[in-house]
C-alpha positions, 0 to 999 in steps of 0.5 A: 855835724858840728863838734864841740871845741876840745877842752884845753888842758895845761901841764908843766914840768920843771927842768931839774935833771933827767926825769925818772920812771916816777916822773914818766908814769906819774906825769909825762905819760898821762899828760901826753895821753891827754892830747888825744882828746884835749887842746893840750898845752905843755910848758917847761917850767924854767922860772920855777926851777930858779928856786933851787937851780944855780947852774946856768949851763945845767938849766939850759941843758935840762930845759932842752932835755925836758923838751926832748923828753916830751917829744921822744915820749910821743908829744906832737908839736904840730897838734899840741903846744910846747914852750919854755915858761920864761918865753911868755913874759905875761906869766910874770905880769899876771903873777904880780897882779895875783899876788896883789889880791892874795892873802898871806893866810892862803900862802901860809897854808901851802903844803910846801911852805908848811913842810919847809917851816916844820923842818926849819928851812929858810925859804926864799921869796921865790919859794914862798911865792911859788904858788902864785906863779903856778896860779899864773901859769894855770890861769893865763891860758884860759885852761879848762882842766889841769891834770894833777895827782891827789897830792897836788890838788891844793895847787889847783885849789889855790889858783881857783881861789886867786882867780875868784879874788881877782874876779871879785876885786876887779869885777865885783860879786853879783848883787846879793851873791857871795864869792862862790857865786862869781862865775866866769863870763868871758871877761874874768879869769877862768877857773879850771877844774882839777883833772885828778889822776886817780889811777896815777901809778905810785912808782917805788924807787930802788929802795922801796920808797917813792921814787924821787931824786931827793932820795937818790933812789931813781932810775932815769928814763933815758939811762944808758943800757949799762946804767939801766941794768945797774939800776934794775939790779940794785932794786932791794928785795927780801932775803928769800932763797931761790927755791922759796915761794915769794909774794909778788904783791910785796916785791918792789921788782914786781911793782915796777914790772907791772908798769910795763907789762900787760895783764897776761905778763903780770899773771905769768910772772906772779905765778913764777913767784908763787911757785918757787924755784924762781929768784929775784935775779930772774925777775929783775932780768924780766923787768930789765927786758921790758924796760929796755923794750919800752924806753930803748926806742924813746932813748934813741929819739931823745939822743937824736933830738939832743944832738940838734939843740937848734931844732929844739929851740925852734920848736920851743920858740914856735910853741911860745908864739902859740902860747902867747897868742892865747895869753895876750888876750887874757892879759888884755882883759886883766889889764883893762879890769885893773885899770892898767893901760893897754900895752904900748908895745 
């Protein structure tokens, strides 16, 4: 009995410091889970990081750190593809070609650009052109699906728009049809679908806002035991006393506890909140125990991987070879469609 080929998924993460709980539960964990039934591609977006990172050593360290994080969290490089973005030069070539068919109107509607403009920020060209490089990442590997949160759907929609414009510009729209009628025929750029992570956790930071490095309210996933305890004990709560009943649904500690706990554990802790005689300090210690049980073994694997940087580089190199084996035929199609000659090397 023959089986249908698995859909290819594509995920990327920027190397800008050690990931935190929000990154893990919002992106890393669900992305790795896709490998169970997808041909999963993952890249470390070091080129994207250059829009903000100006530290050579930090970029190199954090690039290996992201690779180690993905591996420690469960990614299997034997069955998935993990590589460094900059090791596949075709992505920059495709980004330029996409930029040649992309309107300024689309770029100016990008959420990142609009937000920066509203705040009076002076964006560099790289930050302004960020969506084009992101589209090249998405389109270069004939991806079928791209996992995104609800707030990231625009990135995928822009990539699909760019693919359509390329296909129309160089392949031609069907007779009597419209841009929307152009379908992938194996020669053009393939337009992937958004795999919206509808149930992706919104992870609160220690201050109750969404966990973010920008707010400095995060807990790193591989924080040492001492740092982990410090972060958990710093989570803000209300001022209710030990004996007073408490509402778990409005407590940041409980919201974080739910990320680690089974339903029965959640119900048990919620009952303690509502009964009274149970302080927030007690709740934090229960959260700490679960977090350490979850991340402790992964932290040990991470530390072991980071102690062998050459092994990490080898894994990324092999992943880049696998990724380029997919990317190069796509670029051959693109170059042929545009009239650019075949590569001379």
